[in-house]
N, C-alpha and C positions, 0 to 999 in steps of 0.2 A: 570512543566516538559517542556523542550524545544523539540518541534516537528520538527525534521529535515527531509530531503528528504528520508533518509534511512527508517525512521519509516512510512512515508507516503506510500512508495513503499511496505513495509511489509503489511500494512493494505490493500492496493489495491490487493496484491496477495492473501491474505486470503479471501477477498470478491469474487474475481474471482473464486477461488477454490470452494467456497460454492454455489455461485449463477449460475456460468456458463452462459448459454444462457437465464436464467431468472427463477424466482420463478413460476413454472407452476401452483401450487395449488392456490396461491393468484391471479394470472392472470385469472384463470378460475372462481373462486368464486367471486372475486371483480374486474371486468374489469374497473369499473369507480372509480375515485379517491374518497376515503372515509377517512375523517379526524377522528382520534381517539386519545385517551389519554392512556398512559401506565405508569407503575412504574417499577423500578428495585428494587427488594426486597431481603434483606439478610435473608437467611433461617437458619443462624447460626452466632455465635459470631466470629468476626475477624477484621483484619485491612484492610481497603480499599486502594487499589493501582491500578492505571490504568484508572481513570475517564477520563483523556484527550484522552486516546486511545479509550475508549468506545464511547465517544462523536464523535471523528473523524470517527469512523467506520460507524456511522449513517450519519454524515454530508457528507461523501464521496459519499453516495448514493443519498442523498436528502438534499441540503443546507437549505431547508425550515424547516427541523425538528428542533424543540426546545428541547434541552437537558439541564435540570435544575438539577444540583447536590443538594442534600439535606444533604450531609455530606462533610467534607473536605478530601482532599487527605491525607492519613496517619492516619485518624481518626478511632477509634475502634467503630464498630457497634454491636448491639445486634440482636438476632434472631427476625425476623418480623419487622425490622426497614427499612424504605424507604431510599434507597441509592440515587435514582435519579428519576425525573419525565420527561416524554417525551410527546410531542404533535406533530402530523404530519400525513401525508398520511399513511394509513395502509400498503401500498406496501413497502415503505421505512423502516418502523419500523419492519415488519416481515422479510424482506430480510436481514436487518442488525443485527437482534436479536442475532443469534447464534455466529457470529463472535465477536460482542461486548461483549457478556457474556463470551465467551471462553477466550478472553484477560483479562477481568476484574476478572474472577474467578481464572485464573492461577496466575496472578500477585498479587492478594489479598492473595492467598494461600501462596505464597513466603513471602510476607510482614508479614503475620500472624505467620508463623513459625519463621522467623527472630526475630520478636518482642518477642516471647515466650522465645527464647534462650538468647536474650539481657537481659530480665528480670531475667532469671535464674542466670546469672553471676553478676548481680547487679553492672554494670559499672566497675568491676575489670579488665576486659580485653576487647579488641575489638573483635567483631564477624565479620569474614571476609568470603566473598564468594570465589569461585574458577572459573576455566574455564570449569567446568562440567555443561555446559548449553546446551539447545536444539539448534541445528544449526539454525542460522538466528534470534534467539530470545535473544541473549546475551545482547544487549543494553537495552531491556525491563526488562529482568530478573535481571540484576544488578541494574537497577533503582528501582525495587521492593524491593531488599535487602536494599538499602539505605532508602526507604520509611518506612521499618520496623525497622529502627534504626541500621542496620548493616553498615559495611564498604566494599568498593570494593577493591579486590586484583587487580593485573594487569589485564588489559582488554584483552590482547592477548599476543602472543609471541613477539610482537614488542615494548612493552613499559615497559619491566622489565627483569632483568636477574635472572633466577632461575635455578641453577644447580641441576638437578634431578638424580634419581637413574640410568636412562638409559644413561645419559651423562657420569656418573661415570663408568658404565659397559662398554661402548664403549671404553673409554680411558684406562680402566684397561685391556681389552682384547688386545688392541694395545700394551700395555706395556708388557704383557705376551709374545706375539709373537716376539716382537723386542728384548727383553732381555732374552728370554727363561726362564722366571720366572713363578713359579706356583702362582695361585691366593692365596694371603695371606692377612690377615687383615693389615699387615704392608704395603704391596704394595698398597692396596686400600687407606690407609691413605695418602700415598705419592701422589697418583693420585688426591685425594681431594684437597690437598694443592696446587698442580700445577694448577689445574683447577681454584681455587679461585684466585690465583695470576694472571693467564692469564686474567680472566674475569675483575679483578679490573684494570688491565693495559689498557685493550681495551674498557671497558665500560664507562670510563671517569666519567660523572656526575651521571650515573645510580647507584643505590644501588645494591649490589651483594648479592643474597640470595642463600643458599645451603641447600639441604635436607640431613639430616644425620640420621643414624639408631641406633647408640649406643653412649655410653659415650665417648669413645676414639675419634670417628669421630667428635663429638661435640667439644671436646677440641681442636682438630686440626683446626676446622673451626674458633673457637674463637681466637686462637693464630695466625692464618693466616690473620685475619682481615675481615672476612665476616661481612657484615652489618646486615644481617638478617639470622637467623639459624632456619630452620624448623626441629623440633624434630618429626620424623615420627613414629607413632605407638609405642611410648615408654611408659613404666610403670611410674606411678606417682613418685615412689622412685628415678628412674633414672633422671627424669626431675628435681626434687627437688635438686639433687646432682649437676647437670649441672648449674642450676641457682645460687646455692650457690658458685660454683667455680668462676663465673663471677661477683659476687656481688660487690667486691671491686676493680674491674679493672678500670683504668682511662677512658676507652671507652668500655662501655657495649653494646653488640649487642642486636638487637631486637630478642626476642625469640617467635617463632610461633610454635604451636603444631597442628598436623593434624593426622587423622586416629583413629578409635575406639572411637570417641566422640559421646555420646548419650545424650538424655534429662536427663537420670538418673544419668550420671556421670559427666556432663559438669561443674557442680558447684564445684566438687572436683578438677578437672583439673584447673579451674579458680583461685583456691586458692594457686597455686604452685609458684606464682611469675613470670609467663610468661606474655607476652605482648598482644598476640592475638591468636585466635583460628580460623582456616579456616575449613569450612565444605562444601563439595560438596553437601550434603543433602539439603542445603538451596534451591538449584535450581533443583536438579534432583529427589528429593523425597518429596517435599512439596505438600500435598494434596490440590486440588483446593478448594477455598471457595465456598460454596453452595449459588448461587445467581440465581434469576429467574426474567423474565419479565412478567408482568401481565397487560392485557388490563383492564382499569377501566371504 
């Protein structure tokens, strides 16, 4: 993992938030330097992600702390397995403990859920993340998805074109007012076509993705030349029908599905001939992996 200034600043803010003017308890109980050893222990099975972040959390406080990983980044651990060993002054270890574990537990939780879903689909499709990340943590959360075997969707609004429902709604509302037309499926389809054409003209080298909600909208997106088509909250039968329509086209778009995907049904959706599945749950609902630091 490449540690850039953004990540360093993030760790510094987290430490400042937790430590403030200092760890009063440790200062009172251990006013003199006291060298100790500690371990980070996995309390359940999972995929480890964020070891460099945990290490830097301690090193930012005390460069003399030794952080020795006992597993590799992205490796699966079992309950009661040692993840890392630490040696250093107790003040630095205790001050950095919570921040290091918070990062490591959160990122490992994301990697663990991603790994589970990747295994569920058996390499038939790509598992993708979304922009549904905690503010300020996107760079780390998307890294954790990759560590778990997933793929990154666009990082932000700046590096990809995605025409979503609200773009279509705004354009449709404008058309209604200017042309005195009632909202109809036909008008919406016309708007989708116009937005795709405009985006393709202006986007230049960027791929154009559009979110659609039914069969007719999907066909419009295909015929208009959208590069990626997100099939949002569609039933398997509809998805299968859309994929079949595009099967023999000279240029087949990338099909992405999103919405309503769970651990229980993801395998079924992966078998429909689509290319990728995007899930906000990878980052907004992944439970933290249970990890702890113990003085030895």
